[in-house]
VEXVEX-699109 format. One line per field, with one value per residue (C-alpha): residue number from 1; residue in three letters; chain; y, z, x. Coordinates in steps of 0.05 Angstrom, whole numbers, padded with zeros to 5 digits. Example, Ala and Ser with C-alpha at 12.3 -4.5 7.8 and 13.67 -1.06 7.14 Angstrom:
n	(1 | 2)
res	(ALA | SER)
chain	(A | A)
Y	(-00090 | -00021)
Z	(00156 | 00143)
X	(00246 | 00273)
//
This chain:
n	(1 | 2 | 3 | 4 | 5 | 6 | 7 | 8 | 9 | 10 | 11 | 12 | 13 | 14 | 15 | 16 | 17 | 18 | 19 | 20 | 21 | 22 | 23 | 24 | 25 | 26 | 27 | 28 | 29 | 30 | 31 | 32 | 33 | 34 | 35 | 36 | 37 | 38 | 39 | 40 | 41 | 42 | 43 | 44 | 45 | 46 | 47 | 48 | 49 | 50 | 51 | 52 | 53 | 54 | 55 | 56 | 57 | 58 | 59 | 60 | 61 | 62 | 63 | 64 | 65 | 66 | 67 | 68 | 69 | 70 | 71 | 72 | 73 | 74 | 75 | 76 | 77 | 78 | 79 | 80 | 81 | 82 | 83 | 84 | 85 | 86 | 87 | 88 | 89 | 90 | 91 | 92 | 93 | 94 | 95 | 96 | 97 | 98 | 99 | 100 | 101 | 102 | 103 | 104 | 105 | 106 | 107 | 108 | 109 | 110 | 111 | 112 | 113 | 114 | 115 | 116 | 117 | 118 | 119 | 120 | 121 | 122 | 123 | 124 | 125 | 126 | 127 | 128 | 129 | 130 | 131 | 132 | 133 | 134 | 135 | 136 | 137 | 138 | 139 | 140 | 141 | 142 | 143 | 144 | 145 | 146 | 147 | 148 | 149 | 150 | 151 | 152 | 153 | 154 | 155 | 156 | 157 | 158 | 159 | 160 | 161 | 162 | 163 | 164 | 165 | 166 | 167 | 168 | 169 | 170 | 171 | 172 | 173 | 174 | 175 | 176 | 177 | 178 | 179 | 180 | 181 | 182 | 183 | 184 | 185 | 186 | 187 | 188 | 189 | 190 | 191 | 192 | 193 | 194 | 195 | 196 | 197 | 198 | 199 | 200 | 201 | 202 | 203 | 204 | 205 | 206 | 207 | 208 | 209 | 210 | 211 | 212 | 213 | 214 | 215 | 216 | 217 | 218 | 219 | 220 | 221 | 222 | 223 | 224 | 225 | 226 | 227 | 228 | 229 | 230 | 231 | 232 | 233 | 234 | 235 | 236 | 237 | 238 | 239 | 240 | 241 | 242 | 243 | 244 | 245 | 246 | 247 | 248 | 249 | 250 | 251 | 252 | 253 | 254 | 255 | 256 | 257 | 258 | 259 | 260 | 261 | 262 | 263 | 264 | 265 | 266 | 267 | 268 | 269 | 270 | 271 | 272 | 273 | 274 | 275 | 276 | 277 | 278 | 279 | 280 | 281 | 282 | 283 | 284 | 285 | 286 | 287 | 288 | 289 | 290 | 291 | 292 | 293 | 294 | 295 | 296 | 297 | 298 | 299 | 300 | 301 | 302 | 303 | 304 | 305 | 306 | 307 | 308 | 309 | 310 | 311 | 312 | 313 | 314 | 315 | 316 | 317 | 318 | 319 | 320 | 321 | 322 | 323 | 324 | 325 | 326 | 327 | 328 | 329 | 330 | 331 | 332 | 333 | 334 | 335 | 336 | 337 | 338 | 339 | 340 | 341 | 342 | 343 | 344 | 345 | 346 | 347 | 348 | 349 | 350 | 351 | 352 | 353 | 354 | 355 | 356 | 357 | 358 | 359 | 360 | 361 | 362 | 363 | 364 | 365 | 366 | 367 | 368 | 369 | 370 | 371 | 372 | 373 | 374 | 375 | 376 | 377 | 378 | 379 | 380 | 381 | 382 | 383 | 384 | 385 | 386 | 387 | 388 | 389 | 390 | 391 | 392 | 393 | 394 | 395 | 396 | 397 | 398 | 399 | 400 | 401 | 402 | 403 | 404 | 405 | 406 | 407 | 408 | 409 | 410 | 411 | 412 | 413 | 414 | 415 | 416 | 417 | 418 | 419 | 420 | 421 | 422 | 423 | 424 | 425 | 426 | 427 | 428 | 429 | 430 | 431 | 432 | 433 | 434 | 435 | 436 | 437 | 438 | 439 | 440 | 441 | 442 | 443 | 444 | 445 | 446 | 447 | 448 | 449 | 450 | 451 | 452 | 453 | 454 | 455 | 456 | 457)
res	(MET | SER | LYS | HIS | THR | VAL | PHE | ASP | THR | ASP | ASN | ILE | GLY | LYS | LEU | LEU | LEU | LYS | LEU | THR | ILE | PRO | ALA | PHE | ILE | GLY | MET | ALA | VAL | ILE | SER | LEU | TYR | ASN | VAL | VAL | ASP | THR | ILE | PHE | VAL | GLY | GLN | TYR | VAL | GLY | LYS | LEU | GLY | ILE | ALA | ALA | LEU | SER | ILE | VAL | PHE | PRO | ILE | GLN | MET | LEU | SER | MET | ALA | ILE | GLY | HIS | LEU | THR | GLY | MET | GLY | GLY | ALA | ALA | LEU | ILE | SER | MET | SER | ILE | GLY | LYS | GLY | ASP | LYS | THR | ARG | ALA | GLU | GLN | ILE | LEU | GLY | ASN | ALA | ILE | THR | PRO | THR | ILE | VAL | PHE | SER | ALA | ILE | LEU | MET | ILE | PHE | GLY | LEU | SER | ASN | THR | ASP | PHE | TRP | LEU | LYS | LEU | ILE | GLY | ALA | SER | ASP | SER | VAL | LEU | PRO | TYR | ALA | SER | ASP | TYR | LEU | ARG | ILE | ILE | LEU | ILE | GLY | MET | PHE | PHE | GLN | THR | PHE | ALA | MET | SER | PHE | ASN | PHE | LEU | ILE | ARG | ALA | GLU | GLY | ASN | VAL | ARG | VAL | PRO | MET | ILE | SER | MET | ILE | ILE | GLY | ALA | VAL | LEU | ASN | ILE | VAL | LEU | ASP | ALA | ILE | PHE | ILE | ILE | PRO | LEU | GLY | LEU | GLY | VAL | ALA | GLY | ALA | ALA | TRP | ALA | THR | ILE | ILE | ALA | GLN | LEU | VAL | SER | VAL | VAL | TYR | CYS | VAL | TYR | TYR | TYR | LEU | SER | GLY | ARG | SER | PHE | LEU | LYS | ILE | TYR | LEU | LYS | ASN | LEU | LEU | ILE | ASN | TRP | LYS | ILE | LEU | GLY | SER | ILE | PHE | ALA | ILE | GLY | ILE | SER | SER | PHE | VAL | MET | MET | MET | ALA | THR | SER | ILE | CYS | ALA | ILE | ILE | ILE | ASN | ARG | VAL | LEU | ASN | GLN | TYR | GLY | GLY | ASP | LEU | ALA | VAL | SER | ALA | TYR | GLY | ILE | ILE | ASN | ARG | ILE | MET | MET | PHE | ALA | LEU | MET | PRO | GLY | MET | VAL | ILE | GLY | GLN | GLY | LEU | GLN | PRO | ILE | LEU | GLY | PHE | ASN | TYR | GLY | ALA | LYS | ARG | TYR | ASP | ARG | GLY | LEU | LYS | VAL | ILE | LYS | ILE | ALA | VAL | THR | ALA | ALA | THR | VAL | CYS | CYS | VAL | ALA | ALA | PHE | ILE | VAL | LEU | TYR | SER | PHE | PRO | GLU | LEU | PHE | VAL | ARG | ILE | PHE | ASN | SER | ASP | PRO | GLU | LEU | ILE | ALA | LEU | THR | VAL | TYR | GLY | ALA | ARG | ARG | ILE | PHE | ILE | ALA | MET | PRO | ILE | ILE | GLY | PHE | MET | MET | VAL | SER | SER | THR | MET | PHE | GLN | ALA | LEU | GLY | LYS | PRO | VAL | GLN | ALA | PHE | LEU | SER | SER | VAL | SER | ARG | THR | VAL | LEU | PHE | LEU | LEU | PRO | ALA | VAL | LEU | ILE | LEU | PRO | HIS | TYR | TRP | GLN | LEU | ASP | GLY | VAL | TRP | LEU | ALA | PHE | PRO | ILE | THR | ASP | GLY | LEU | THR | PHE | THR | LEU | VAL | LEU | SER | LEU | PHE | ILE | PRO | GLN | ILE | ARG | GLN | LEU | VAL | GLY | LEU | ARG | LYS | ASN | GLN | LEU | GLN | ASN | GLU | PRO | TYR | ARG | ASN)
chain	(A | A | A | A | A | A | A | A | A | A | A | A | A | A | A | A | A | A | A | A | A | A | A | A | A | A | A | A | A | A | A | A | A | A | A | A | A | A | A | A | A | A | A | A | A | A | A | A | A | A | A | A | A | A | A | A | A | A | A | A | A | A | A | A | A | A | A | A | A | A | A | A | A | A | A | A | A | A | A | A | A | A | A | A | A | A | A | A | A | A | A | A | A | A | A | A | A | A | A | A | A | A | A | A | A | A | A | A | A | A | A | A | A | A | A | A | A | A | A | A | A | A | A | A | A | A | A | A | A | A | A | A | A | A | A | A | A | A | A | A | A | A | A | A | A | A | A | A | A | A | A | A | A | A | A | A | A | A | A | A | A | A | A | A | A | A | A | A | A | A | A | A | A | A | A | A | A | A | A | A | A | A | A | A | A | A | A | A | A | A | A | A | A | A | A | A | A | A | A | A | A | A | A | A | A | A | A | A | A | A | A | A | A | A | A | A | A | A | A | A | A | A | A | A | A | A | A | A | A | A | A | A | A | A | A | A | A | A | A | A | A | A | A | A | A | A | A | A | A | A | A | A | A | A | A | A | A | A | A | A | A | A | A | A | A | A | A | A | A | A | A | A | A | A | A | A | A | A | A | A | A | A | A | A | A | A | A | A | A | A | A | A | A | A | A | A | A | A | A | A | A | A | A | A | A | A | A | A | A | A | A | A | A | A | A | A | A | A | A | A | A | A | A | A | A | A | A | A | A | A | A | A | A | A | A | A | A | A | A | A | A | A | A | A | A | A | A | A | A | A | A | A | A | A | A | A | A | A | A | A | A | A | A | A | A | A | A | A | A | A | A | A | A | A | A | A | A | A | A | A | A | A | A | A | A | A | A | A | A | A | A | A | A | A | A | A | A | A | A | A | A | A | A | A | A | A | A | A | A | A | A | A | A | A | A | A | A | A | A | A | A | A | A | A | A | A | A | A | A | A | A | A | A | A | A | A | A | A | A | A | A | A | A | A | A | A | A | A | A | A | A | A | A | A | A | A | A)
Y	(-01107 | -01134 | -01140 | -01197 | -01232 | -01244 | -01266 | -01304 | -01368 | -01452 | -01449 | -01415 | -01456 | -01403 | -01355 | -01348 | -01363 | -01288 | -01258 | -01292 | -01282 | -01210 | -01192 | -01248 | -01192 | -01142 | -01161 | -01204 | -01132 | -01093 | -01149 | -01140 | -01074 | -01091 | -01163 | -01137 | -01073 | -01147 | -01178 | -01120 | -01102 | -01169 | -01187 | -01118 | -01080 | -01147 | -01178 | -01118 | -01077 | -01137 | -01116 | -01050 | -01055 | -01111 | -01059 | -01011 | -01043 | -01031 | -00950 | -00973 | -01008 | -00955 | -00918 | -00980 | -00978 | -00893 | -00925 | -00984 | -00939 | -00881 | -00920 | -00979 | -00933 | -00892 | -00953 | -00986 | -00920 | -00903 | -00965 | -00958 | -00887 | -00897 | -00965 | -00904 | -00862 | -00811 | -00797 | -00722 | -00751 | -00814 | -00741 | -00719 | -00786 | -00779 | -00706 | -00729 | -00802 | -00756 | -00701 | -00747 | -00799 | -00731 | -00703 | -00767 | -00788 | -00719 | -00721 | -00780 | -00759 | -00713 | -00758 | -00802 | -00742 | -00704 | -00759 | -00819 | -00851 | -00853 | -00880 | -00940 | -00947 | -00948 | -01010 | -01059 | -01020 | -01041 | -00989 | -01030 | -01027 | -00964 | -00929 | -00958 | -00960 | -00880 | -00877 | -00920 | -00888 | -00825 | -00818 | -00869 | -00823 | -00760 | -00800 | -00817 | -00782 | -00829 | -00894 | -00873 | -00846 | -00905 | -00958 | -00908 | -00888 | -00967 | -00975 | -00910 | -00924 | -00998 | -00963 | -00941 | -01008 | -00990 | -01055 | -01039 | -00979 | -00990 | -01042 | -01020 | -00956 | -01035 | -01048 | -00984 | -00978 | -01055 | -01053 | -00990 | -00997 | -01056 | -01024 | -00962 | -01016 | -01046 | -00972 | -00946 | -01003 | -01027 | -00978 | -00919 | -00962 | -00912 | -00975 | -00982 | -00899 | -00929 | -00973 | -00921 | -00873 | -00933 | -00940 | -00883 | -00858 | -00918 | -00897 | -00830 | -00855 | -00893 | -00838 | -00794 | -00844 | -00849 | -00769 | -00765 | -00821 | -00766 | -00700 | -00726 | -00744 | -00815 | -00827 | -00828 | -00789 | -00715 | -00697 | -00620 | -00560 | -00563 | -00646 | -00635 | -00600 | -00644 | -00675 | -00695 | -00743 | -00772 | -00776 | -00810 | -00857 | -00867 | -00896 | -00938 | -00969 | -00981 | -00974 | -01061 | -01068 | -01007 | -01033 | -01109 | -01077 | -01026 | -01093 | -01122 | -01070 | -01071 | -01145 | -01142 | -01084 | -01136 | -01189 | -01149 | -01134 | -01206 | -01222 | -01174 | -01199 | -01270 | -01280 | -01209 | -01166 | -01245 | -01265 | -01203 | -01207 | -01282 | -01263 | -01209 | -01254 | -01319 | -01246 | -01246 | -01313 | -01323 | -01256 | -01291 | -01367 | -01349 | -01305 | -01353 | -01366 | -01290 | -01275 | -01342 | -01310 | -01244 | -01266 | -01314 | -01246 | -01218 | -01277 | -01314 | -01240 | -01238 | -01307 | -01307 | -01249 | -01271 | -01341 | -01376 | -01417 | -01489 | -01434 | -01401 | -01464 | -01500 | -01431 | -01450 | -01508 | -01505 | -01444 | -01475 | -01533 | -01485 | -01454 | -01517 | -01538 | -01473 | -01467 | -01540 | -01546 | -01487 | -01512 | -01590 | -01542 | -01495 | -01542 | -01592 | -01532 | -01465 | -01451 | -01454 | -01402 | -01360 | -01349 | -01306 | -01253 | -01265 | -01321 | -01317 | -01391 | -01362 | -01313 | -01386 | -01422 | -01398 | -01376 | -01456 | -01461 | -01413 | -01426 | -01494 | -01483 | -01431 | -01462 | -01518 | -01492 | -01471 | -01528 | -01500 | -01426 | -01426 | -01448 | -01377 | -01343 | -01371 | -01374 | -01292 | -01252 | -01323 | -01277 | -01205 | -01229 | -01266 | -01200 | -01226 | -01178 | -01212 | -01253 | -01227 | -01175 | -01242 | -01295 | -01234 | -01197 | -01251 | -01292 | -01228 | -01198 | -01259 | -01307 | -01289 | -01235 | -01271 | -01324 | -01281 | -01249 | -01319 | -01370 | -01333 | -01342 | -01423 | -01433 | -01371 | -01358 | -01433 | -01403 | -01346 | -01382 | -01428 | -01389 | -01377 | -01459 | -01459 | -01386 | -01416 | -01483 | -01426 | -01383 | -01449 | -01477 | -01406 | -01392 | -01463 | -01468 | -01403 | -01428 | -01506 | -01461 | -01424 | -01467 | -01502 | -01451 | -01443 | -01518 | -01508 | -01448 | -01492 | -01539 | -01488 | -01463 | -01530 | -01544 | -01491 | -01470 | -01509 | -01497 | -01448 | -01435)
Z	(-00446 | -00371 | -00348 | -00419 | -00384 | -00346 | -00368 | -00424 | -00384 | -00376 | -00307 | -00314 | -00242 | -00199 | -00248 | -00216 | -00143 | -00147 | -00177 | -00126 | -00062 | -00068 | -00090 | -00025 | 00024 | -00003 | -00003 | 00060 | 00098 | 00062 | 00088 | 00166 | 00168 | 00168 | 00207 | 00258 | 00286 | 00281 | 00332 | 00384 | 00382 | 00377 | 00432 | 00496 | 00465 | 00448 | 00391 | 00369 | 00360 | 00309 | 00277 | 00263 | 00230 | 00187 | 00178 | 00158 | 00108 | 00050 | 00060 | 00071 | 00000 | -00036 | -00026 | -00041 | -00101 | -00122 | -00105 | -00162 | -00217 | -00201 | -00189 | -00234 | -00306 | -00273 | -00271 | -00340 | -00383 | -00340 | -00357 | -00439 | -00426 | -00405 | -00444 | -00497 | -00475 | -00460 | -00390 | -00400 | -00408 | -00351 | -00313 | -00332 | -00320 | -00257 | -00241 | -00273 | -00222 | -00166 | -00177 | -00184 | -00122 | -00077 | -00111 | -00115 | -00039 | -00004 | -00047 | -00017 | 00056 | 00058 | 00037 | 00095 | 00145 | 00129 | 00148 | 00185 | 00220 | 00157 | 00121 | 00169 | 00186 | 00114 | 00094 | 00150 | 00232 | 00282 | 00344 | 00385 | 00335 | 00303 | 00358 | 00356 | 00273 | 00282 | 00323 | 00282 | 00217 | 00220 | 00241 | 00183 | 00139 | 00157 | 00151 | 00078 | 00031 | 00066 | 00055 | -00013 | -00027 | 00010 | -00053 | -00110 | -00090 | -00085 | -00156 | -00187 | -00152 | -00185 | -00242 | -00251 | -00230 | -00148 | -00117 | -00054 | -00030 | -00038 | 00004 | 00057 | 00056 | 00065 | 00104 | 00154 | 00163 | 00189 | 00244 | 00259 | 00259 | 00311 | 00358 | 00356 | 00353 | 00423 | 00462 | 00428 | 00460 | 00526 | 00558 | 00523 | 00524 | 00461 | 00431 | 00371 | 00356 | 00389 | 00322 | 00268 | 00297 | 00303 | 00209 | 00198 | 00226 | 00198 | 00137 | 00127 | 00155 | 00097 | 00043 | 00077 | 00049 | -00008 | -00015 | 00007 | -00040 | -00110 | -00078 | -00047 | -00117 | -00117 | -00166 | -00219 | -00242 | -00214 | -00195 | -00216 | -00201 | -00280 | -00276 | -00221 | -00280 | -00306 | -00376 | -00399 | -00453 | -00397 | -00346 | -00404 | -00416 | -00340 | -00323 | -00382 | -00362 | -00290 | -00277 | -00294 | -00223 | -00205 | -00224 | -00190 | -00122 | -00123 | -00139 | -00083 | -00034 | -00050 | -00042 | 00026 | 00047 | 00018 | 00057 | 00125 | 00111 | 00104 | 00163 | 00210 | 00180 | 00198 | 00245 | 00281 | 00305 | 00330 | 00253 | 00224 | 00268 | 00263 | 00187 | 00198 | 00231 | 00170 | 00120 | 00148 | 00152 | 00071 | 00058 | 00089 | 00064 | -00004 | -00004 | -00030 | -00110 | -00112 | -00115 | -00152 | -00204 | -00199 | -00208 | -00271 | -00310 | -00338 | -00353 | -00384 | -00429 | -00444 | -00476 | -00498 | -00535 | -00554 | -00585 | -00548 | -00531 | -00490 | -00435 | -00444 | -00433 | -00373 | -00337 | -00335 | -00318 | -00250 | -00236 | -00229 | -00205 | -00130 | -00129 | -00128 | -00073 | -00024 | -00038 | -00023 | 00030 | 00064 | 00062 | 00100 | 00151 | 00150 | 00158 | 00221 | 00255 | 00248 | 00316 | 00337 | 00283 | 00303 | 00376 | 00362 | 00343 | 00397 | 00452 | 00452 | 00460 | 00426 | 00370 | 00359 | 00353 | 00299 | 00265 | 00264 | 00229 | 00179 | 00159 | 00148 | 00098 | 00066 | 00062 | 00025 | -00045 | -00032 | -00061 | -00129 | -00118 | -00135 | -00208 | -00219 | -00194 | -00247 | -00291 | -00286 | -00289 | -00353 | -00390 | -00363 | -00388 | -00465 | -00479 | -00484 | -00427 | -00445 | -00414 | -00351 | -00338 | -00342 | -00299 | -00232 | -00233 | -00243 | -00187 | -00146 | -00204 | -00241 | -00169 | -00099 | -00099 | -00119 | -00079 | -00027 | -00029 | -00048 | -00006 | 00058 | 00042 | 00034 | 00096 | 00131 | 00154 | 00133 | 00062 | 00071 | 00084 | 00030 | -00026 | -00024 | -00042 | -00100 | -00126 | -00126 | -00161 | -00215 | -00223 | -00242 | -00280 | -00318 | -00319 | -00342 | -00404 | -00417 | -00390 | -00436 | -00506 | -00485 | -00470 | -00543 | -00580 | -00543 | -00558 | -00637 | -00646 | -00619 | -00669 | -00712 | -00693 | -00697 | -00778 | -00803 | -00777 | -00744 | -00669 | -00630 | -00566)
X	(00957 | 00970 | 00894 | 00902 | 00962 | 00918 | 00864 | 00905 | 00921 | 00897 | 00898 | 00823 | 00803 | 00864 | 00848 | 00772 | 00805 | 00841 | 00781 | 00731 | 00770 | 00769 | 00697 | 00680 | 00725 | 00688 | 00617 | 00622 | 00640 | 00596 | 00541 | 00577 | 00543 | 00472 | 00497 | 00531 | 00478 | 00424 | 00468 | 00473 | 00413 | 00385 | 00418 | 00411 | 00359 | 00316 | 00258 | 00227 | 00296 | 00310 | 00239 | 00261 | 00320 | 00282 | 00234 | 00276 | 00327 | 00278 | 00296 | 00368 | 00358 | 00346 | 00405 | 00446 | 00402 | 00421 | 00491 | 00495 | 00455 | 00504 | 00570 | 00563 | 00537 | 00594 | 00648 | 00633 | 00639 | 00700 | 00743 | 00724 | 00736 | 00805 | 00812 | 00813 | 00859 | 00813 | 00832 | 00786 | 00716 | 00734 | 00741 | 00663 | 00644 | 00660 | 00636 | 00576 | 00561 | 00585 | 00518 | 00455 | 00477 | 00482 | 00416 | 00377 | 00406 | 00384 | 00317 | 00306 | 00327 | 00279 | 00223 | 00233 | 00243 | 00188 | 00146 | 00182 | 00113 | 00073 | 00125 | 00146 | 00071 | 00067 | 00124 | 00098 | 00118 | 00058 | 00052 | 00088 | 00161 | 00151 | 00185 | 00243 | 00234 | 00217 | 00296 | 00331 | 00308 | 00318 | 00384 | 00397 | 00365 | 00412 | 00471 | 00445 | 00496 | 00554 | 00512 | 00498 | 00573 | 00600 | 00578 | 00576 | 00643 | 00673 | 00654 | 00685 | 00748 | 00752 | 00753 | 00806 | 00854 | 00851 | 00820 | 00862 | 00836 | 00762 | 00786 | 00805 | 00754 | 00697 | 00746 | 00760 | 00671 | 00665 | 00710 | 00697 | 00627 | 00635 | 00665 | 00622 | 00560 | 00597 | 00616 | 00542 | 00479 | 00532 | 00553 | 00514 | 00456 | 00424 | 00389 | 00378 | 00398 | 00458 | 00462 | 00432 | 00492 | 00556 | 00533 | 00529 | 00597 | 00634 | 00601 | 00620 | 00690 | 00693 | 00674 | 00724 | 00776 | 00758 | 00752 | 00825 | 00840 | 00820 | 00850 | 00899 | 00936 | 00952 | 00897 | 00884 | 00833 | 00818 | 00753 | 00742 | 00686 | 00664 | 00654 | 00600 | 00550 | 00511 | 00511 | 00457 | 00486 | 00529 | 00479 | 00443 | 00497 | 00501 | 00432 | 00427 | 00478 | 00462 | 00393 | 00387 | 00428 | 00370 | 00309 | 00335 | 00343 | 00287 | 00243 | 00279 | 00271 | 00187 | 00188 | 00225 | 00166 | 00115 | 00147 | 00134 | 00079 | 00049 | 00099 | 00054 | -00007 | -00011 | 00046 | 00059 | 00125 | 00154 | 00150 | 00179 | 00249 | 00249 | 00251 | 00302 | 00350 | 00338 | 00356 | 00415 | 00444 | 00431 | 00465 | 00524 | 00503 | 00495 | 00545 | 00609 | 00562 | 00556 | 00624 | 00650 | 00591 | 00618 | 00692 | 00665 | 00651 | 00703 | 00748 | 00692 | 00688 | 00744 | 00751 | 00682 | 00714 | 00778 | 00734 | 00779 | 00703 | 00736 | 00766 | 00698 | 00670 | 00710 | 00708 | 00628 | 00634 | 00692 | 00639 | 00576 | 00605 | 00631 | 00588 | 00540 | 00584 | 00584 | 00512 | 00497 | 00556 | 00517 | 00445 | 00470 | 00503 | 00442 | 00389 | 00420 | 00438 | 00403 | 00393 | 00468 | 00465 | 00398 | 00414 | 00478 | 00426 | 00379 | 00365 | 00277 | 00255 | 00203 | 00232 | 00277 | 00242 | 00198 | 00271 | 00296 | 00229 | 00224 | 00294 | 00284 | 00241 | 00256 | 00343 | 00310 | 00320 | 00385 | 00428 | 00406 | 00412 | 00485 | 00471 | 00421 | 00464 | 00524 | 00475 | 00454 | 00521 | 00538 | 00487 | 00507 | 00588 | 00571 | 00509 | 00462 | 00414 | 00344 | 00376 | 00409 | 00350 | 00294 | 00350 | 00365 | 00299 | 00251 | 00256 | 00226 | 00184 | 00148 | 00154 | 00165 | 00119 | 00064 | 00087 | 00069 | 00009 | -00023 | 00009 | -00003 | -00087 | -00098 | -00021 | -00029 | 00053 | 00063 | 00061 | 00104 | 00158 | 00136 | 00146 | 00210 | 00237 | 00172 | 00201 | 00274 | 00258 | 00200 | 00267 | 00310 | 00265 | 00273 | 00340 | 00358 | 00322 | 00349 | 00423 | 00416 | 00412 | 00475 | 00519 | 00488 | 00507 | 00584 | 00588 | 00568 | 00623 | 00670 | 00653 | 00663 | 00716 | 00755 | 00724 | 00744 | 00806 | 00858 | 00868 | 00914 | 00928)
//
């Protein structure tokens, strides 16, 4: 009932802020892993090192996709079981989320290590970038378990109502990653291998902290060996819930691979490095819009379920406005002073010039992205799976992939940069066509409610 008390409030804006801040901290910390590696590698290894990290990143996303599949799917079922008072089933679900995480991580590690250079060439590594990418990937694959479990455990622990442990785990990992990057890359001179070791050691410590939480007796749920045995019905339910997030991340990974290959074809290693920098800047620029959407979801879901449509409409309005303001502000800063942020990663004049050129084209549509991110989570909160799937997957699969493959034939490297704002414009149009009928439906429900029964707060 305490959760109902939290959501049952007239101060929707304050509640949205309260839920957004922890989500922002958590997402910022997760993003720091790759960004910090790129900064150190860019400054002390060079532009080929940045290109190597950009090439490897889609493979790291496969690991994150596994973590989302088992973590998000397991977390949703755990929360429902706890809500029903069935702790035994919740612990069974926890065990059945851990086992496939181990199995899939092992499969990914074995396949990756079996022929690292082959996979890297397949996803777009040039001969000059290959040695750097190979050094980085081999170490990342060795620590694949830790990266996947760090992601999965964060979802699973939150499912029992503990947001403090996942946050501390991520902060410990991020701080340790920065310290180890500084040690391994600067005085020890390990280059990209040092960045990889820093990442997996930091993630190992994060996972150890989460496991300690379960084994220390402080957790509500416990890990029992018997629950690690697969229950196919439970596993099927976990996959059914987590599959949409898994597919979305897989599509993003595949799209990143294709983008890298096209960039290499039309702009060489320099273009791959430039996109790697732009991508990491975008992570932080769009983060406020993402976390506002995450904060919206439980508030809207609660009020929609309680048939308080006026509050549901109010929180949608606040979230869309706030996300749009954040994206507009980010656009103004990044479009006006892109070089200031690019220099954080590297000081090579040629790389800076190309990155600034590409960034100013990719960032053109940034002001409308906040609306799209909030709309996607709105559909999830309202239980609209078709709209949620279309709004989250359409950008990558329906629009960006074809644009990246077609436009460079006409505009060469410019075609890659311009594929992003064109895609965002098309996605915005699609999402808006789904958003307006949904809002009209909520307004209609609100009007019927006022006509059929007196308003009660």
